[in-house]
KEKEBA-635705 format. One record per residue (C-alpha): y, x, z; residue number from 1; residue in three letters. Coordinates in Angstrom, 2 decimals. Last residue first. Example, Ala and Ser with C-alpha at 12.3 -4.5 7.8 and 13.67 -1.06 7.14 Angstrom:
<nodes>
> py | px | pz | seq | type
> -1.06 | 13.67 | 7.14 | 2 | SER
> -4.50 | 12.30 | 7.80 | 1 | ALA
</nodes>
This chain:
<nodes>
> py | px | pz | seq | type
> 12.80 | 8.37 | 95.65 | 258 | UNK
> 14.33 | 4.94 | 95.64 | 257 | UNK
> 15.13 | 4.24 | 92.08 | 256 | UNK
> 12.74 | 6.64 | 90.44 | 255 | UNK
> 9.86 | 5.67 | 92.90 | 254 | UNK
> 10.40 | 2.06 | 92.41 | 253 | UNK
> 10.45 | 2.36 | 88.69 | 252 | UNK
> 7.31 | 4.50 | 88.51 | 251 | UNK
> 5.50 | 1.94 | 90.73 | 250 | UNK
> 6.33 | -1.00 | 88.67 | 249 | UNK
> 5.44 | 0.79 | 85.51 | 248 | UNK
> 1.86 | 1.77 | 86.91 | 247 | UNK
> 1.45 | -1.63 | 88.51 | 246 | UNK
> 2.36 | -3.39 | 85.18 | 245 | UNK
> -0.07 | -1.01 | 83.38 | 244 | UNK
> -2.84 | -1.66 | 85.99 | 243 | UNK
> -2.42 | -5.46 | 85.59 | 242 | UNK
> -2.57 | -5.34 | 81.99 | 241 | UNK
> -5.65 | -3.08 | 82.06 | 240 | UNK
> -7.34 | -5.05 | 84.48 | 239 | UNK
> -6.39 | -8.41 | 82.77 | 238 | UNK
> -7.72 | -7.12 | 79.55 | 237 | UNK
> -11.10 | -5.77 | 81.10 | 236 | UNK
> -11.75 | -8.93 | 83.10 | 235 | UNK
> -11.61 | -10.94 | 79.84 | 234 | UNK
> -10.43 | -14.51 | 80.42 | 233 | UNK
> -11.92 | -15.68 | 78.04 | 232 | UNK
> -14.82 | -15.11 | 76.07 | 231 | UNK
> -17.02 | -16.87 | 78.64 | 230 | UNK
> -20.43 | -15.57 | 79.15 | 229 | UNK
> -23.96 | -16.73 | 78.22 | 228 | UNK
> -22.96 | -18.69 | 75.15 | 227 | UNK
> -25.39 | -21.16 | 73.89 | 226 | UNK
> -25.69 | -20.71 | 70.03 | 225 | UNK
> -25.55 | -23.37 | 67.48 | 224 | UNK
> -28.97 | -23.46 | 65.73 | 223 | UNK
> -29.65 | -20.81 | 63.08 | 222 | UNK
> -28.93 | -20.68 | 59.33 | 221 | UNK
> -27.68 | -24.21 | 59.57 | 220 | UNK
> -28.29 | -26.61 | 56.62 | 219 | UNK
> -26.58 | -27.93 | 53.42 | 218 | UNK
> -28.90 | -29.42 | 51.04 | 217 | UNK
> -30.18 | -27.62 | 47.89 | 216 | UNK
> -30.06 | -28.69 | 44.15 | 215 | UNK
> -30.65 | -25.78 | 42.11 | 214 | UNK
> -34.30 | -25.64 | 42.01 | 213 | UNK
> -35.17 | -29.36 | 41.97 | 212 | UNK
> -32.36 | -29.74 | 39.46 | 211 | UNK
> -33.92 | -27.20 | 37.14 | 210 | UNK
> -37.41 | -28.90 | 37.41 | 209 | UNK
> -35.99 | -32.39 | 36.74 | 208 | UNK
> -33.97 | -31.08 | 33.69 | 207 | UNK
> -37.08 | -29.36 | 32.31 | 206 | UNK
> -39.13 | -32.65 | 32.60 | 205 | UNK
> -36.39 | -34.58 | 30.87 | 204 | UNK
> -36.03 | -32.19 | 28.11 | 203 | UNK
> -39.85 | -31.76 | 27.66 | 202 | UNK
> -40.04 | -35.50 | 27.36 | 201 | UNK
> -37.04 | -35.70 | 24.96 | 200 | UNK
> -38.34 | -33.17 | 22.71 | 199 | UNK
> -41.94 | -34.26 | 22.67 | 198 | UNK
> -40.71 | -37.82 | 21.93 | 197 | UNK
> -38.35 | -36.59 | 19.24 | 196 | UNK
> -40.94 | -34.49 | 17.34 | 195 | UNK
> -43.48 | -37.31 | 17.55 | 194 | UNK
> -40.97 | -39.70 | 15.97 | 193 | UNK
> -40.38 | -37.37 | 13.29 | 192 | UNK
> -44.15 | -36.92 | 12.63 | 191 | UNK
> -44.66 | -40.60 | 12.59 | 190 | UNK
> -41.76 | -41.30 | 10.32 | 189 | UNK
> -43.08 | -38.51 | 7.89 | 188 | UNK
> -46.85 | -40.13 | 8.11 | 187 | UNK
> -45.17 | -43.65 | 7.59 | 186 | UNK
> -43.43 | -42.32 | 4.45 | 185 | UNK
> -46.58 | -40.71 | 3.32 | 184 | UNK
> -48.82 | -43.71 | 3.90 | 183 | UNK
> -46.38 | -45.95 | 2.07 | 182 | UNK
> -46.49 | -43.77 | -0.91 | 181 | UNK
> -50.47 | -43.87 | -0.72 | 180 | UNK
> -50.36 | -47.70 | -0.37 | 179 | UNK
> -48.47 | -48.24 | -3.30 | 178 | UNK
> -50.75 | -45.87 | -5.31 | 177 | UNK
> -53.85 | -47.35 | -3.92 | 176 | UNK
> -56.04 | -47.03 | -0.87 | 175 | UNK
> -55.23 | -49.28 | 2.13 | 174 | UNK
> -53.23 | -48.23 | 5.36 | 173 | UNK
> -54.60 | -49.82 | 8.58 | 172 | UNK
> -54.86 | -46.58 | 10.27 | 171 | UNK
> -51.33 | -45.59 | 9.26 | 170 | UNK
> -50.02 | -48.96 | 10.57 | 169 | UNK
> -51.66 | -48.12 | 13.91 | 168 | UNK
> -50.34 | -44.66 | 14.15 | 167 | UNK
> -46.83 | -46.12 | 13.38 | 166 | UNK
> -47.14 | -48.55 | 16.24 | 165 | UNK
> -48.13 | -45.88 | 18.55 | 164 | UNK
> -45.30 | -43.75 | 17.64 | 163 | UNK
> -42.77 | -46.40 | 18.17 | 162 | UNK
> -44.34 | -47.25 | 21.54 | 161 | UNK
> -43.78 | -43.71 | 22.52 | 160 | UNK
> -40.25 | -43.74 | 20.97 | 159 | UNK
> -39.43 | -46.59 | 23.12 | 158 | UNK
> -41.05 | -45.03 | 26.41 | 157 | UNK
> -39.03 | -41.77 | 25.55 | 156 | UNK
> -35.62 | -44.00 | 25.51 | 155 | UNK
> -36.47 | -45.66 | 28.74 | 154 | UNK
> -37.21 | -42.37 | 30.26 | 153 | UNK
> -33.98 | -40.86 | 29.04 | 152 | UNK
> -31.88 | -43.88 | 30.40 | 151 | UNK
> -33.89 | -43.77 | 33.61 | 150 | UNK
> -33.19 | -40.08 | 34.17 | 149 | UNK
> -29.54 | -40.52 | 33.44 | 148 | UNK
> -29.32 | -43.12 | 36.06 | 147 | UNK
> -31.49 | -41.00 | 38.43 | 146 | UNK
> -28.63 | -38.30 | 37.71 | 145 | UNK
> -25.90 | -40.24 | 38.69 | 144 | UNK
> -27.78 | -41.75 | 41.99 | 143 | UNK
> -28.52 | -38.09 | 42.83 | 142 | UNK
> -24.80 | -36.90 | 42.47 | 141 | UNK
> -23.81 | -39.73 | 44.73 | 140 | UNK
> -26.50 | -39.05 | 47.27 | 139 | UNK
> -25.86 | -35.30 | 47.22 | 138 | UNK
> -22.06 | -35.99 | 47.97 | 137 | UNK
> -22.90 | -38.39 | 50.76 | 136 | UNK
> -25.40 | -35.63 | 52.14 | 135 | UNK
> -22.49 | -33.19 | 52.10 | 134 | UNK
> -20.48 | -35.27 | 54.65 | 133 | UNK
> -23.50 | -35.79 | 56.73 | 132 | UNK
> -24.48 | -32.31 | 57.04 | 131 | UNK
> -20.68 | -31.29 | 57.70 | 130 | UNK
> -20.32 | -33.62 | 60.34 | 129 | UNK
> -23.67 | -32.80 | 61.91 | 128 | UNK
> -22.66 | -29.04 | 62.02 | 127 | UNK
> -19.23 | -29.82 | 63.47 | 126 | UNK
> -21.07 | -32.10 | 66.18 | 125 | UNK
> -23.52 | -29.14 | 67.05 | 124 | UNK
> -20.91 | -26.74 | 67.53 | 123 | UNK
> -18.87 | -29.34 | 69.80 | 122 | UNK
> -22.10 | -29.65 | 71.82 | 121 | UNK
> -22.52 | -25.80 | 72.06 | 120 | UNK
> -18.74 | -25.44 | 73.31 | 119 | UNK
> -19.40 | -28.20 | 75.67 | 118 | UNK
> -22.46 | -26.78 | 77.32 | 117 | UNK
> -21.22 | -23.53 | 77.63 | 116 | UNK
> -18.11 | -24.72 | 79.48 | 115 | UNK
> -14.41 | -24.90 | 79.02 | 114 | UNK
> -15.23 | -25.43 | 75.24 | 113 | UNK
> -14.69 | -23.48 | 72.00 | 112 | UNK
> -16.59 | -23.86 | 68.81 | 111 | UNK
> -16.70 | -21.15 | 66.11 | 110 | UNK
> -18.08 | -22.20 | 62.81 | 109 | UNK
> -18.99 | -19.55 | 60.15 | 108 | UNK
> -19.39 | -21.02 | 56.53 | 107 | UNK
> -21.95 | -19.21 | 54.22 | 106 | UNK
> -22.42 | -16.89 | 51.29 | 105 | UNK
> -19.54 | -18.09 | 49.12 | 104 | UNK
> -19.63 | -16.37 | 45.77 | 103 | UNK
> -17.83 | -13.43 | 44.74 | 102 | UNK
> -14.39 | -12.16 | 45.39 | 101 | UNK
> -15.31 | -9.92 | 48.03 | 100 | UNK
> -19.30 | -9.91 | 48.41 | 99 | UNK
> -21.53 | -12.56 | 49.43 | 98 | UNK
> -18.51 | -14.25 | 50.93 | 97 | UNK
> -18.01 | -15.53 | 54.48 | 96 | UNK
> -15.69 | -18.45 | 54.63 | 95 | UNK
> -14.08 | -19.08 | 58.03 | 94 | UNK
> -14.06 | -21.69 | 60.61 | 93 | UNK
> -12.29 | -22.30 | 63.87 | 92 | UNK
> -12.99 | -25.57 | 66.30 | 91 | UNK
> -11.14 | -25.94 | 69.77 | 90 | UNK
> -7.76 | -24.64 | 68.52 | 89 | UNK
> -5.18 | -24.72 | 71.18 | 88 | UNK
> -7.63 | -25.61 | 74.03 | 87 | UNK
> -5.71 | -27.59 | 76.61 | 86 | UNK
> -7.81 | -30.65 | 76.39 | 85 | UNK
> -11.53 | -30.31 | 75.70 | 84 | UNK
> -12.79 | -31.48 | 72.14 | 83 | UNK
> -14.14 | -35.17 | 72.11 | 82 | UNK
> -15.59 | -34.86 | 68.59 | 81 | UNK
> -12.87 | -37.23 | 67.32 | 80 | UNK
> -10.07 | -34.93 | 68.34 | 79 | UNK
> -11.64 | -32.36 | 66.25 | 78 | UNK
> -11.27 | -34.32 | 62.93 | 77 | UNK
> -7.76 | -35.29 | 63.51 | 76 | UNK
> -6.84 | -31.75 | 64.60 | 75 | UNK
> -7.86 | -30.18 | 61.49 | 74 | UNK
> -10.00 | -27.14 | 61.94 | 73 | UNK
> -13.26 | -28.58 | 60.18 | 72 | UNK
> -10.91 | -30.01 | 57.34 | 71 | UNK
> -9.37 | -26.66 | 56.57 | 70 | UNK
> -12.53 | -24.81 | 56.56 | 69 | UNK
> -14.18 | -27.47 | 54.33 | 68 | UNK
> -11.32 | -27.10 | 51.90 | 67 | UNK
> -11.79 | -23.25 | 51.81 | 66 | UNK
> -15.43 | -23.58 | 51.23 | 65 | UNK
> -15.11 | -25.78 | 48.19 | 64 | UNK
> -17.72 | -28.55 | 48.36 | 63 | UNK
> -21.14 | -29.00 | 46.79 | 62 | UNK
> -21.30 | -25.40 | 46.19 | 61 | UNK
> -22.40 | -24.33 | 42.57 | 60 | UNK
> -25.91 | -23.33 | 41.57 | 59 | UNK
> -26.52 | -26.50 | 39.60 | 58 | UNK
> -25.91 | -28.33 | 42.81 | 57 | UNK
> -25.52 | -26.45 | 45.96 | 56 | UNK
> -25.55 | -27.10 | 49.70 | 55 | UNK
> -23.54 | -24.77 | 52.05 | 54 | UNK
> -25.55 | -22.33 | 54.22 | 53 | UNK
> -23.72 | -23.12 | 57.74 | 52 | UNK
> -23.31 | -20.47 | 60.35 | 51 | UNK
> -23.20 | -21.68 | 64.00 | 50 | UNK
> -21.35 | -20.06 | 66.94 | 49 | UNK
> -20.62 | -21.24 | 70.35 | 48 | UNK
> -17.52 | -19.99 | 72.24 | 47 | UNK
> -16.83 | -20.31 | 76.02 | 46 | UNK
> -13.21 | -20.47 | 77.50 | 45 | UNK
> -12.73 | -20.25 | 81.42 | 44 | UNK
> -9.78 | -21.70 | 83.01 | 43 | UNK
> -7.80 | -18.80 | 84.70 | 42 | UNK
> -7.77 | -18.73 | 88.55 | 41 | UNK
> -10.75 | -16.35 | 88.74 | 40 | UNK
> -9.54 | -13.98 | 86.20 | 39 | UNK
> -6.64 | -13.25 | 88.71 | 38 | UNK
> -9.26 | -11.17 | 90.74 | 37 | UNK
> -9.24 | -8.78 | 87.74 | 36 | UNK
> -5.47 | -8.40 | 87.59 | 35 | UNK
> -5.32 | -7.88 | 91.41 | 34 | UNK
> -8.00 | -5.06 | 91.00 | 33 | UNK
> -5.86 | -3.64 | 88.26 | 32 | UNK
> -2.66 | -3.88 | 90.55 | 31 | UNK
> -4.60 | -1.98 | 93.19 | 30 | UNK
> -5.76 | 0.62 | 90.87 | 29 | UNK
> -2.23 | 1.21 | 89.24 | 28 | UNK
> -0.30 | 1.11 | 92.69 | 27 | UNK
> -2.84 | 3.57 | 94.25 | 26 | UNK
> -2.42 | 5.96 | 91.09 | 25 | UNK
> 1.35 | 5.62 | 91.22 | 24 | UNK
> 1.56 | 6.28 | 95.00 | 23 | UNK
> -0.77 | 9.25 | 94.58 | 22 | UNK
> 1.34 | 10.62 | 91.96 | 21 | UNK
> 4.66 | 10.89 | 94.01 | 20 | UNK
> 4.99 | 14.60 | 93.44 | 19 | UNK
> 4.42 | 14.38 | 89.72 | 18 | UNK
> 6.81 | 11.20 | 89.51 | 17 | UNK
> 9.64 | 13.51 | 91.16 | 16 | UNK
> 9.12 | 16.14 | 88.59 | 15 | UNK
> 9.30 | 13.85 | 85.84 | 14 | UNK
> 12.55 | 12.31 | 87.22 | 13 | UNK
> 14.00 | 15.79 | 87.80 | 12 | UNK
> 13.25 | 16.85 | 84.22 | 11 | UNK
> 14.60 | 13.49 | 82.78 | 10 | UNK
> 17.84 | 13.79 | 85.01 | 9 | UNK
> 18.31 | 17.31 | 83.87 | 8 | UNK
> 18.00 | 16.33 | 80.20 | 7 | UNK
> 20.35 | 13.61 | 80.78 | 6 | UNK
> 23.04 | 15.80 | 82.51 | 5 | UNK
> 22.58 | 18.53 | 79.90 | 4 | UNK
> 23.22 | 15.79 | 76.99 | 3 | UNK
> 26.28 | 14.63 | 78.58 | 2 | UNK
> 27.86 | 18.10 | 78.91 | 1 | UNK
</nodes>
Protein backbone atom coordinates (compact mmCIF):
# COMPACT_ATOMS: atom_id res chain seq x y z
CA UNK A 1 0.00 0.00 0.00
CA UNK A 2 2.86 2.39 0.87
CA UNK A 3 4.61 1.61 -2.41
CA UNK A 4 1.41 2.39 -4.35
CA UNK A 5 1.07 5.81 -2.63
CA UNK A 6 4.68 6.69 -3.41
CA UNK A 7 4.27 5.69 -7.04
CA UNK A 8 1.11 7.74 -7.29
CA UNK A 9 2.80 10.77 -5.72
CA UNK A 10 5.79 10.51 -8.06
CA UNK A 11 3.60 10.27 -11.11
CA UNK A 12 1.38 13.11 -9.97
CA UNK A 13 4.38 15.28 -9.17
CA UNK A 14 5.92 14.61 -12.58
CA UNK A 15 2.68 15.50 -14.31
CA UNK A 16 2.40 18.66 -12.25
CA UNK A 17 5.92 19.72 -13.22
CA UNK A 18 5.15 19.04 -16.87
CA UNK A 19 2.10 21.29 -16.70
CA UNK A 20 4.13 24.07 -15.08
CA UNK A 21 7.11 23.75 -17.42
CA UNK A 22 6.93 27.41 -18.42
CA UNK A 23 7.48 28.48 -14.82
CA UNK A 24 10.46 26.11 -14.52
CA UNK A 25 12.02 27.34 -17.74
CA UNK A 26 11.51 30.98 -16.78
CA UNK A 27 12.95 30.46 -13.29
CA UNK A 28 15.96 28.62 -14.70
CA UNK A 29 16.61 31.36 -17.27
CA UNK A 30 16.23 34.21 -14.79
CA UNK A 31 18.44 32.47 -12.23
CA UNK A 32 21.11 31.88 -14.90
CA UNK A 33 21.03 35.59 -15.81
CA UNK A 34 21.36 36.51 -12.15
CA UNK A 35 24.32 34.11 -11.87
CA UNK A 36 26.08 35.82 -14.78
CA UNK A 37 25.37 39.24 -13.29
CA UNK A 38 26.81 38.07 -9.95
CA UNK A 39 30.23 37.65 -11.57
CA UNK A 40 30.56 41.45 -11.54
CA UNK A 41 30.73 41.38 -7.74
CA UNK A 42 33.39 38.61 -7.55
CA UNK A 43 37.05 39.77 -7.49
CA UNK A 44 38.66 38.75 -10.79
CA UNK A 45 41.57 36.35 -10.95
CA UNK A 46 44.08 36.57 -13.80
CA UNK A 47 46.67 33.92 -14.58
CA UNK A 48 50.05 34.36 -16.30
CA UNK A 49 52.07 31.38 -17.54
CA UNK A 50 55.79 30.93 -18.07
CA UNK A 51 57.69 27.74 -18.93
CA UNK A 52 61.25 27.30 -17.63
CA UNK A 53 63.87 25.13 -19.26
CA UNK A 54 66.04 23.91 -16.39
CA UNK A 55 69.78 24.40 -16.69
CA UNK A 56 71.92 21.28 -16.92
CA UNK A 57 75.41 20.20 -15.95
CA UNK A 58 76.77 17.06 -17.63
CA UNK A 59 73.26 16.40 -18.91
CA UNK A 60 71.64 16.47 -15.46
CA UNK A 61 69.33 19.27 -14.19
CA UNK A 62 71.03 21.67 -11.77
CA UNK A 63 68.10 21.14 -9.38
CA UNK A 64 65.48 18.47 -8.83
CA UNK A 65 62.26 19.62 -10.47
CA UNK A 66 59.98 18.52 -7.64
CA UNK A 67 62.08 20.39 -5.09
CA UNK A 68 61.90 23.54 -7.19
CA UNK A 69 58.10 23.21 -7.45
CA UNK A 70 57.76 23.07 -3.67
CA UNK A 71 60.01 26.11 -3.26
CA UNK A 72 58.02 28.14 -5.78
CA UNK A 73 54.70 27.25 -4.14
CA UNK A 74 55.86 27.95 -0.58
CA UNK A 75 54.15 30.86 1.14
CA UNK A 76 57.42 32.26 2.47
CA UNK A 77 58.74 32.76 -1.06
CA UNK A 78 55.57 34.14 -2.66
CA UNK A 79 55.08 36.67 0.14
CA UNK A 80 58.46 38.19 -0.71
CA UNK A 81 57.21 38.81 -4.24
CA UNK A 82 54.23 40.89 -3.10
CA UNK A 83 51.50 38.45 -4.11
CA UNK A 84 47.95 39.82 -3.90
CA UNK A 85 46.08 39.20 -0.65
CA UNK A 86 43.12 36.85 -0.67
CA UNK A 87 44.51 34.50 -3.33
CA UNK A 88 44.84 31.04 -1.85
CA UNK A 89 47.82 29.92 -3.94
CA UNK A 90 49.25 32.80 -6.00
CA UNK A 91 51.91 30.60 -7.63
CA UNK A 92 51.43 27.07 -8.90
CA UNK A 93 54.11 25.00 -10.59
CA UNK A 94 54.35 21.58 -12.13
CA UNK A 95 57.02 19.38 -13.67
CA UNK A 96 56.42 18.57 -17.32
CA UNK A 97 58.29 15.42 -18.32
CA UNK A 98 59.42 14.60 -21.83
CA UNK A 99 57.68 11.26 -21.35
CA UNK A 100 56.15 9.46 -18.34
CA UNK A 101 58.95 8.54 -15.99
CA UNK A 102 61.48 10.24 -18.25
CA UNK A 103 63.65 13.29 -17.92
CA UNK A 104 62.31 16.70 -16.97
CA UNK A 105 61.41 18.72 -20.05
CA UNK A 106 60.54 21.98 -18.31
CA UNK A 107 58.80 23.56 -15.34
CA UNK A 108 55.44 25.30 -15.92
CA UNK A 109 54.72 28.19 -13.56
CA UNK A 110 51.24 29.73 -13.22
CA UNK A 111 51.10 33.06 -11.39
CA UNK A 112 47.80 34.60 -10.29
CA UNK A 113 46.88 38.20 -9.59
CA UNK A 114 43.90 40.52 -9.36
CA UNK A 115 44.89 42.15 -12.64
CA UNK A 116 46.68 41.02 -15.78
CA UNK A 117 49.67 43.21 -14.88
CA UNK A 118 49.91 41.77 -11.35
CA UNK A 119 49.81 38.20 -12.68
CA UNK A 120 52.51 38.88 -15.26
CA UNK A 121 54.67 40.70 -12.71
CA UNK A 122 54.46 37.74 -10.34
CA UNK A 123 55.39 35.32 -13.13
CA UNK A 124 58.39 37.50 -14.04
CA UNK A 125 59.53 37.53 -10.40
CA UNK A 126 59.25 33.74 -10.21
CA UNK A 127 61.31 33.52 -13.41
CA UNK A 128 64.04 35.82 -12.06
CA UNK A 129 64.07 33.92 -8.76
CA UNK A 130 64.75 30.59 -10.48
CA UNK A 131 67.37 32.08 -12.82
CA UNK A 132 69.28 33.66 -9.93
CA UNK A 133 68.97 30.51 -7.82
CA UNK A 134 70.43 28.36 -10.58
CA UNK A 135 73.06 30.95 -11.52
CA UNK A 136 74.52 30.59 -8.01
CA UNK A 137 74.68 26.81 -8.45
CA UNK A 138 76.28 27.19 -11.89
CA UNK A 139 78.88 29.62 -10.51
CA UNK A 140 79.82 27.18 -7.76
CA UNK A 141 80.21 24.36 -10.25
CA UNK A 142 82.16 26.62 -12.57
CA UNK A 143 84.54 27.59 -9.76
CA UNK A 144 85.14 23.92 -9.00
CA UNK A 145 85.83 23.10 -12.63
CA UNK A 146 88.11 26.14 -12.95
CA UNK A 147 90.20 24.86 -10.04
CA UNK A 148 90.43 21.47 -11.73
CA UNK A 149 91.38 23.09 -15.05
CA UNK A 150 94.11 25.17 -13.41
CA UNK A 151 95.58 22.09 -11.71
CA UNK A 152 95.65 20.16 -14.98
CA UNK A 153 97.05 23.18 -16.82
CA UNK A 154 99.88 23.52 -14.29
CA UNK A 155 100.70 19.83 -14.59
CA UNK A 156 100.62 20.06 -18.38
CA UNK A 157 102.93 23.07 -18.30
CA UNK A 158 105.42 21.23 -16.11
CA UNK A 159 105.37 18.29 -18.47
CA UNK A 160 105.92 20.63 -21.40
CA UNK A 161 108.95 22.18 -19.68
CA UNK A 162 110.27 18.72 -18.86
CA UNK A 163 109.92 17.70 -22.50
CA UNK A 164 111.83 20.82 -23.57
CA UNK A 165 114.61 20.06 -21.06
CA UNK A 166 114.94 16.47 -22.26
CA UNK A 167 115.07 17.61 -25.87
CA UNK A 168 117.91 20.02 -24.94
CA UNK A 169 119.82 17.24 -23.18
CA UNK A 170 119.43 14.95 -26.17
CA UNK A 171 120.72 17.62 -28.52
CA UNK A 172 123.80 18.03 -26.31
CA UNK A 173 124.56 14.29 -26.00
CA UNK A 174 128.14 13.33 -27.09
CA UNK A 175 129.25 10.20 -28.93
CA UNK A 176 130.53 7.30 -26.93
CA UNK A 177 129.24 4.18 -25.19
CA UNK A 178 128.14 5.95 -22.03
CA UNK A 179 126.67 8.76 -24.05
CA UNK A 180 124.76 6.30 -26.22
CA UNK A 181 123.27 4.64 -23.18
CA UNK A 182 122.34 8.02 -21.75
CA UNK A 183 120.88 8.98 -25.12
CA UNK A 184 118.60 5.93 -25.12
CA UNK A 185 117.46 6.61 -21.56
CA UNK A 186 116.79 10.25 -22.30
CA UNK A 187 114.94 9.34 -25.47
CA UNK A 188 112.71 6.90 -23.56
CA UNK A 189 112.01 9.51 -20.89
CA UNK A 190 111.28 12.08 -23.59
CA UNK A 191 108.78 9.78 -25.31
CA UNK A 192 107.05 8.98 -22.01
CA UNK A 193 106.78 12.68 -21.09
CA UNK A 194 105.49 13.52 -24.55
CA UNK A 195 102.79 10.85 -24.27
CA UNK A 196 101.73 12.17 -20.86
CA UNK A 197 101.74 15.74 -22.14
CA UNK A 198 99.61 14.89 -25.18
CA UNK A 199 97.21 12.78 -23.10
CA UNK A 200 96.67 15.53 -20.52
CA UNK A 201 96.32 18.24 -23.17
CA UNK A 202 93.77 16.20 -25.10
CA UNK A 203 91.88 15.29 -21.90
CA UNK A 204 91.71 18.93 -20.83
CA UNK A 205 90.50 20.03 -24.25
CA UNK A 206 87.88 17.26 -24.45
CA UNK A 207 86.63 18.03 -20.94
CA UNK A 208 86.19 21.71 -21.77
CA UNK A 209 84.35 20.90 -24.98
CA UNK A 210 82.09 18.43 -23.18
CA UNK A 211 81.36 20.95 -20.44
CA UNK A 212 80.55 23.63 -22.98
CA UNK A 213 77.99 21.29 -24.57
CA UNK A 214 76.41 19.97 -21.38
CA UNK A 215 76.42 23.06 -19.14
CA UNK A 216 73.34 25.12 -19.96
CA UNK A 217 71.77 27.91 -17.95
CA UNK A 218 68.11 28.05 -16.92
CA UNK A 219 66.02 30.10 -19.32
CA UNK A 220 62.39 30.73 -20.21
CA UNK A 221 60.96 29.06 -23.30
CA UNK A 222 58.82 32.18 -23.84
CA UNK A 223 58.27 35.43 -21.89
CA UNK A 224 55.56 35.42 -19.18
CA UNK A 225 52.17 35.67 -20.85
CA UNK A 226 49.83 38.63 -20.40
CA UNK A 227 46.31 37.27 -19.81
CA UNK A 228 43.54 38.91 -21.82
CA UNK A 229 40.67 37.53 -19.74
CA UNK A 230 40.36 36.49 -16.08
CA UNK A 231 40.26 32.77 -15.36
CA UNK A 232 37.79 33.45 -12.55
CA UNK A 233 34.91 34.11 -12.15
CA UNK A 234 33.64 32.04 -15.05
CA UNK A 235 30.35 33.28 -16.50
CA UNK A 236 29.54 29.81 -17.75
CA UNK A 237 30.00 28.24 -14.31
CA UNK A 238 27.92 30.93 -12.60
CA UNK A 239 25.20 30.62 -15.27
CA UNK A 240 25.03 26.82 -14.91
CA UNK A 241 25.02 26.93 -11.09
CA UNK A 242 22.48 29.77 -11.02
CA UNK A 243 20.26 28.03 -13.55
CA UNK A 244 20.44 24.77 -11.61
CA UNK A 245 19.47 26.50 -8.38
CA UNK A 246 16.62 28.29 -10.14
CA UNK A 247 15.34 25.02 -11.61
CA UNK A 248 15.49 23.27 -8.24
CA UNK A 249 13.77 26.16 -6.43
CA UNK A 250 10.98 26.35 -9.03
CA UNK A 251 10.40 22.58 -8.92
CA UNK A 252 10.21 22.53 -5.13
CA UNK A 253 7.85 25.52 -5.06
CA UNK A 254 5.54 23.91 -7.61
CA UNK A 255 5.48 20.57 -5.76
CA UNK A 256 4.75 22.26 -2.44
CA UNK A 257 2.24 24.85 -3.52
CA UNK A 258 1.01 23.54 -6.87
